[in-house]
C-alpha positions as CSV (number, residue, x, y, z in Angstrom):
1,X,92.9,98.5,78.9
2,X,96.7,98.1,79.2
3,X,98.5,96.4,82.1
4,X,101.0,97.9,84.5
5,X,104.4,96.1,84.8
6,X,106.5,97.5,87.6
7,X,110.3,96.9,87.5
8,X,111.8,96.4,90.9
9,X,114.6,98.9,91.5
10,X,117.5,99.4,93.8
11,X,119.7,102.5,94.1
12,X,122.6,100.7,92.2
13,X,120.4,99.6,89.3
14,X,120.0,101.4,85.9
15,X,117.4,104.1,85.5
16,X,115.1,101.9,83.3
17,X,112.9,104.9,82.4
18,X,115.8,106.8,80.8
19,X,116.2,103.9,78.3
20,X,112.6,102.8,77.9
21,X,109.9,105.6,78.2
22,X,106.7,104.6,80.0
23,X,108.5,102.4,82.5
24,X,106.9,101.9,85.9
25,X,109.3,101.5,88.9
26,X,108.8,99.7,92.2
27,X,111.1,101.0,95.0
28,X,111.4,98.9,98.2
29,X,112.6,100.7,101.3
30,X,114.9,97.8,102.0
31,X,116.8,98.4,98.7
32,X,117.6,102.1,99.1
33,X,119.3,104.4,101.6
34,X,116.6,105.9,103.9
35,X,117.8,109.3,102.9
36,X,117.1,108.7,99.2
37,X,114.5,110.8,97.4
38,X,113.0,110.5,93.9
39,X,114.6,113.8,93.0
40,X,117.7,111.6,92.2
41,X,115.9,110.1,89.3
42,X,117.2,111.9,86.1
43,X,113.8,111.2,84.5
44,X,110.6,110.3,86.3
45,X,109.0,106.9,85.6
46,X,105.5,106.7,84.3
47,X,104.3,105.4,87.7
48,X,106.0,104.8,91.0
49,X,105.2,102.3,93.7
50,X,106.9,102.5,97.1
51,X,106.8,99.2,99.0
52,X,107.4,98.9,102.8
53,X,110.3,96.5,102.3
54,X,108.7,94.0,104.6
55,X,109.3,91.0,102.3
56,X,113.1,91.5,102.6
57,X,113.0,91.7,106.4
58,X,111.4,88.3,107.0
59,X,114.8,86.7,107.3
60,X,115.6,88.9,110.2
61,X,113.0,88.2,112.9
62,X,114.8,90.6,115.3
63,X,114.0,93.6,113.0
64,X,111.4,95.8,114.4
65,X,108.3,96.4,112.2
66,X,107.0,100.0,112.7
67,X,104.2,101.2,110.5
68,X,104.6,104.9,111.6
69,X,108.3,104.9,110.9
70,X,107.9,103.1,107.5
71,X,105.2,105.6,106.4
72,X,107.3,108.6,107.3
73,X,110.2,107.2,105.3
74,X,107.9,106.5,102.4
75,X,106.7,110.2,102.4
76,X,110.3,111.4,102.6
77,X,111.4,109.2,99.7
78,X,108.4,110.3,97.5
79,X,108.4,114.0,98.6
80,X,107.9,116.2,95.6
81,X,106.3,113.6,93.4
82,X,104.0,114.8,90.7
83,X,103.6,111.4,89.0
84,X,101.1,108.6,90.0
85,X,102.6,107.4,93.3
86,X,101.4,104.3,95.1
87,X,102.3,103.9,98.8
88,X,102.0,100.4,100.3
89,X,101.3,99.8,104.0
90,X,103.5,97.6,106.2
91,X,102.4,94.0,105.8
92,X,103.7,90.8,107.5
93,X,104.8,88.4,104.8
94,X,104.3,84.6,105.1
95,X,107.2,82.5,103.7
96,X,106.4,79.1,102.2
97,X,107.9,77.3,105.2
98,X,105.4,78.9,107.6
99,X,102.4,76.5,107.9
100,X,101.5,76.8,111.6
101,X,97.9,78.1,111.6
102,X,98.4,80.2,114.7
103,X,101.5,81.8,113.3
104,X,99.8,82.5,109.9
105,X,96.8,84.2,111.5
106,X,99.2,86.2,113.8
107,X,100.9,87.5,110.7
108,X,97.5,88.2,109.0
109,X,96.3,90.1,112.1
110,X,99.5,92.1,112.3
111,X,99.1,93.0,108.6
112,X,95.5,94.2,109.3
113,X,96.5,96.1,112.4
114,X,99.2,97.9,110.4
115,X,96.7,98.6,107.6
116,X,94.4,100.4,110.0
117,X,97.2,102.4,111.4
118,X,98.5,103.2,107.9
119,X,95.1,104.5,106.8
120,X,94.9,106.8,109.8
121,X,98.3,108.2,108.9
122,X,97.5,108.4,105.2
123,X,94.3,110.3,105.7
124,X,95.9,112.6,108.2
125,X,98.7,113.5,105.8
126,X,96.3,115.1,103.2
127,X,98.6,114.0,100.3
128,X,98.2,115.3,96.7
129,X,95.7,113.6,94.5
130,X,98.5,111.8,92.6
131,X,99.3,109.7,95.7
132,X,97.2,106.5,96.2
133,X,97.1,104.0,99.0
134,X,97.8,100.3,98.6
135,X,96.7,97.6,101.0
136,X,98.6,94.3,100.9
137,X,96.6,91.1,101.4
138,X,98.4,88.3,103.2
139,X,97.6,84.6,103.7
140,X,98.8,81.2,102.5
141,X,95.6,79.4,101.6
142,X,92.0,80.1,100.5
143,X,90.8,80.6,104.1
144,X,93.4,83.1,105.3
145,X,93.5,85.0,102.1
146,X,89.8,85.3,101.9
147,X,89.7,86.5,105.5
148,X,92.4,89.1,105.0
149,X,90.9,90.3,101.8
150,X,87.5,90.8,103.3
151,X,88.9,92.8,106.2
152,X,91.3,94.8,104.0
153,X,88.4,95.8,101.6
154,X,86.7,97.5,104.5
155,X,89.6,99.8,105.4
156,X,89.2,102.0,102.3
157,X,92.4,101.6,100.3
158,X,92.6,103.0,96.8
159,X,94.1,99.8,95.6
160,X,94.8,96.3,96.9
161,X,97.6,93.9,96.3
162,X,98.5,90.3,97.1
163,X,101.9,89.4,98.7
164,X,104.0,86.4,99.8
165,X,104.2,85.0,96.2
166,X,107.8,85.9,95.2
167,X,109.3,82.8,96.8
168,X,106.5,80.5,95.8
169,X,107.5,78.8,92.6
170,X,104.5,76.4,92.1
171,X,102.3,77.9,89.5
172,X,99.1,76.2,90.6
173,X,99.5,77.4,94.2
174,X,100.2,81.0,93.0
175,X,97.0,80.9,90.8
176,X,94.9,79.4,93.6
177,X,96.0,82.2,96.0
178,X,95.2,84.9,93.5
179,X,91.8,83.3,92.7
180,X,91.0,83.4,96.4
181,X,91.7,87.1,96.6
182,X,90.0,87.9,93.3
183,X,86.9,86.1,94.5
184,X,86.6,88.6,97.3
185,X,87.9,91.9,95.9
186,X,87.8,91.4,92.2
187,X,90.6,91.5,89.6
188,X,91.7,95.1,90.2
189,X,94.6,93.7,92.2
190,X,98.4,94.1,92.1
191,X,100.2,90.8,92.4
192,X,103.7,91.1,93.9
193,X,106.8,89.2,92.8
194,X,105.7,87.6,89.5
195,X,108.5,86.5,87.1
196,X,107.2,83.5,85.2
197,X,105.7,84.1,81.8
198,X,103.1,81.2,82.1
199,X,102.1,82.5,85.6
200,X,101.6,85.9,84.1
201,X,99.5,84.5,81.3
202,X,97.2,82.8,83.8
203,X,96.9,85.9,85.9
204,X,96.0,88.0,82.8
205,X,93.2,85.4,82.1
206,X,91.9,86.2,85.6
207,X,91.7,89.9,84.8
208,X,94.9,90.8,86.7
209,X,96.6,93.8,85.0
210,X,99.3,94.9,87.5
211,X,102.4,92.9,88.4
212,X,106.0,93.5,89.3
213,X,109.2,91.6,88.8
214,X,113.0,91.7,89.6
215,X,113.7,89.0,87.0
216,X,115.5,91.1,84.4
217,X,118.2,92.0,86.9
218,X,118.4,88.6,88.5
219,X,118.8,86.9,85.1
220,X,121.5,89.5,84.3
221,X,123.4,88.8,87.5
222,X,123.5,85.1,86.5
223,X,125.1,86.2,83.2
224,X,122.0,85.4,81.1
225,X,120.1,87.1,78.4
226,X,116.3,87.2,77.7
227,X,114.9,87.5,74.2
228,X,111.3,87.8,73.3
229,X,109.0,86.6,70.5
230,X,109.2,83.8,71.6
231,X,110.6,84.2,75.1
232,X,114.0,82.5,75.4
233,X,116.9,82.7,77.9
234,X,120.5,82.0,77.1
235,X,123.7,82.0,79.2
236,X,126.5,84.1,77.9
237,X,129.2,82.1,76.1
238,X,130.6,79.4,78.4
239,X,129.4,80.8,81.7
240,X,129.5,78.3,84.5
241,X,126.8,80.0,86.5
242,X,123.9,78.3,84.6
243,X,125.4,75.0,83.4
244,X,122.3,73.4,81.9
245,X,121.1,76.5,80.0
246,X,121.7,76.9,76.2
247,X,124.6,79.3,75.5
248,X,124.9,82.2,73.1
249,X,128.3,83.3,71.8
250,X,127.2,86.2,69.6
251,X,124.2,88.7,69.7
252,X,120.9,87.9,68.2
253,X,119.0,90.6,66.3
254,X,117.6,93.0,68.9
255,X,116.0,96.5,69.0
256,X,116.6,97.2,72.7
257,X,118.4,100.5,73.4
258,X,121.5,98.8,74.5
259,X,121.9,96.5,71.5
260,X,121.1,99.4,69.2
261,X,124.1,101.2,70.6
262,X,126.4,98.1,70.6
263,X,125.1,94.6,70.7
264,X,128.3,93.3,72.3
265,X,127.7,95.4,75.4
266,X,125.3,92.8,76.8
267,X,128.0,90.1,76.6
268,X,130.3,91.9,79.0
269,X,130.7,90.5,82.5
270,X,132.6,91.3,85.7
271,X,131.2,94.6,86.8
272,X,127.8,95.9,88.1
273,X,127.7,98.3,85.2
274,X,127.8,95.3,82.8
275,X,124.9,93.7,84.8
276,X,123.0,97.0,84.5
277,X,123.2,97.1,80.7
278,X,122.2,93.5,80.4
279,X,119.3,94.1,82.8
280,X,118.0,96.9,80.6
281,X,118.1,94.5,77.6
282,X,116.3,91.8,79.7
283,X,113.7,94.3,80.9
284,X,113.0,95.4,77.4
285,X,112.3,91.9,76.2
286,X,110.3,90.7,79.3
287,X,108.2,93.8,79.1
288,X,107.6,93.3,75.4
289,X,106.7,89.6,75.9
290,X,104.3,90.5,78.7
291,X,102.6,93.2,76.6
292,X,102.2,90.7,73.8
293,X,100.6,88.0,76.1
294,X,98.3,90.5,77.7
295,X,97.1,91.6,74.3
296,X,96.5,88.0,73.2
297,X,94.6,87.1,76.4
298,X,92.5,90.3,76.2
């Protein structure tokens, strides 16, 4: 079985699926105008996941979390979809600096309450068969993740996912959290916010086959290029953004759709359009590397 790699997307990003057929796209409500609809895609992705955007709201504690409003917006955004479309409920993320046990359980309980409300809304909507529900497990250790996973598995989601990992950069902690969820619900689990190759390798060993990442665009914004086989990252020329990274002054051999057109395009800087072209290049190589690792592991 193949794995699903979802590329995180905002409304100013390139349409990755127009360059690389078979691309899966993750759209977060916090990264698009609420009036946006998938009809604006010139070509539909292979699969679409619509996140609640909760992770990007954790820095604004005054922002109201409303499951009903979020769900209605997700339906509006995905209206007319005929491709596999995954709708995530509104969870309550747990940043790495939140360690108070009462606060953590409060967030987990809110996540579960939203999950029950979401499922009522989802079932009442009688959506087409190409729509599937995604429950997001929260927690920051074995105890809280196991508790949330057990409760979430009773609600009846089509798929489950694990959140609050995007800002956790310690591989062992990430793997431990995933193991805690897998022990309860099995490996058919989407893991949010994975960018490291070695982390992905360990997840694939656990049986995980669905992840997402924003790394290709983030690396591009820092004026860097990803190449695969083996995975390497270079800064462009004498860029001062990443001082300790090896530099590259001319293109390496590359079969990505951008470099096939003109390999010098990925070396341009100074505009969002330049970042977008470089992001397509980076996405091509990260996706290729992940596919290779998944095949090796399985």
